[in-house]
N, C-alpha and C positions, 0 to 999 in steps of 0.2 A: 214187418217180416225181415226187412233188411238188417235191423239191429239184432234181432234174434239170430239170424244166420251168421252175422259177423261174430257174435259172441260165441256161438257154437264152434265156428272155425278156429277162433282163438283158443278155446278150451282144448280142441283137438290138437292144435299145434303145441300147446303147453304140455300135454301128456305125451306127445311124440318126443319132445325134448327131455322131459323129466321122468317118464314112466308113469304108470297108473298106481300110485301108492295112496293108502287111506290117510286122511287127516283126522287125528284124534281131537277130543275136546281140548287137551293141553296144547296141541299144535295150533288149533284155532285161536286159543287165548293168547298164545305167544305172538302169532302173526297179527292179530288185531291190535296188539300193543305196540308193534314195531312198524307196521305198514298202514296204508290207508286204502279204502275201497276206490277203485278206479272211477266209478260213477260219481262218487262224492268229490274226488279231486277235480274231475272235469267240471262239475257244477260250480265249485268254488272259483276255478280259474276261467270259467265261461268258455269252455272248450267243447267241441262236438265229440261226444264219446265214440260215435261210429267212425268218425275220421281218425281218431286216435287208434282205435282197433285196426283200422285199415292200414295205418302206418306201421303198426306192430307186425301185421301179417306180411307187409311188403319189406320187412327188415330195415325199416328206417327209424324205428324206436324199439327199445328193448321190450321183450315179453314181460308179462307180470312175473313177480318173484314167486308168488304162490297162488293157488286156487284154494280158497277156504272150503270147508266141507259143504257149505251152502252154495258153492260155485262162484262166490264173490271173487272178482279179479283184484288181487292185492298188489299194490305197487308202492315204491318209496314216495314219501311226500315231496321230494325234490326231483321227481321223474323228469320234468320238463326243463330243469335248470341247465343241464349240459347243452341242449339245443338252443336255449336262450343265449347262453354264453357264446355259442358258435355262430350266432347270427341267424338262426333258423334251422329247421329240420333239413333243408336242402344242403346246408353247409356242414351238418353234424359229422358225417363220416370223415370228410377231409380234415376238419378241425381235430377230431378225435385221434385219428391215426397219425397225424403230424407230431404227436407227443412222443412217438418212438422213432429213433434214428433209423432203425431197420424197418423197411416197409412191410416185410413179411411178418415181423413181430407185431407191428401195428395192426395189420389185417387180422391176425390171430386174436389179438385182444379185442378188436372190434366185434368179432364173431362171438367171443365170450360175453361181452357186454350185451349184445343183442339177445342172447339166450335167456336173460333175466336171472341167471343163476348166481350173479354176483351179490347174493344176499349175505355175503361174509363181510360187508362193509356198511357202516351206518350211512355213509354218503358215497355213491359210486361215481368217481371222476377218474380221468386218466392219471391224475396226480396221486390219488389215494390207491388206485390199483397198482401203480408202480411202487409206492411205498410199502404196500402189503407184500408184494413179491420180494422186495429187498429184505424186509424184516423176517419173513418166514425162511428165506434162504440163509440169512445170517444166524438166526436162532438154531436152525437145523445143523449148521456147520460148527457152531460154537464148541461142542464137546471135543472136537478134533483140533482145536487151537493149541499152540505150544504151551501157553500158560493156563490151560484149563484147570480149574479148581482153585486158582489163586484168588485172593480178595478182589484184586483189580478186575480179573476176568468175571467174577460173580457180579460185580457192580455193572459191568458192561452188559452182561447177559440179561440181568433183570431190568435194565433200562430199555433194552430192546423188547422184552416181553411186555413190560408196562405200556410201551407205545403201541404195540400190536393190540393189547387188551383194550386200549382206548378207541382204536379204529373199528374193532369187530363187535357185533352184537353177540348174544348168547348162543344162537342157533336153537333148533328144536329137533325132536326125534325124527320128524319127517325128512329133515336134511340128510341125516345119516342113512336113510333108506334110498333117497334119490341119488346121493353121491356114492353109495355103495361102501360106506365105511366111515371112519372118524373124520371130523372136520379139522381145519387148521387150528381152531381154538382148542380142540382136544389134544392135538399133537404138539403144538408150539407154545401153548400157554399153560393149560392144566397139567399136562404130562411133564413139561420141563420144570415147572414150579415144584412139582412133587419130587422129581428126580434130583433137582439142584435147589434146595431151599435157600432162601436168603440166610447169610451167616447168623444173623440174630435169631432167626427161627430155628436153625439147625442146632444151636447151642442151648435151646430151652429144655 
């Protein structure tokens, strides 16, 4: 009963954070290709799944990224890597927030990490989170740069877009429902490539 109760509590918390949106067959297929079932990951790593669920509910590990339509808790394959690098779950928050010079920003990013909503990165670490923030800000600001439209500017812009493209997965329709609109891939990769094609493409 304990395991069933913890699983139900975790599902309730997930829906509290993300809203109650349906997962389609296409969503399920995408998530199954990008993430792993929590129970399977715990079995591989010889971890007690009830203890992991408890840590998630206690805000010491991040929530699952998705609940598949069969209610499987879907998590990144490297879910436990940050805690291992930090020296254990007890040290995770201190290690994590120390990556930001401003403690308020570190705490804000910690809360975002715990939400499980950082499904916008193949691997979620303080370093990749910071890099994603830098890239999305730089790409968004690029059209207002003094040399916008020049070959040098285009080269810089597409280098930024390509780097962000490598960091981010494709996302799925469910993400646009829970986030209430387009994703960073939509706005900073697809839309910017369409608006500012590479010169070789624009001249075809």
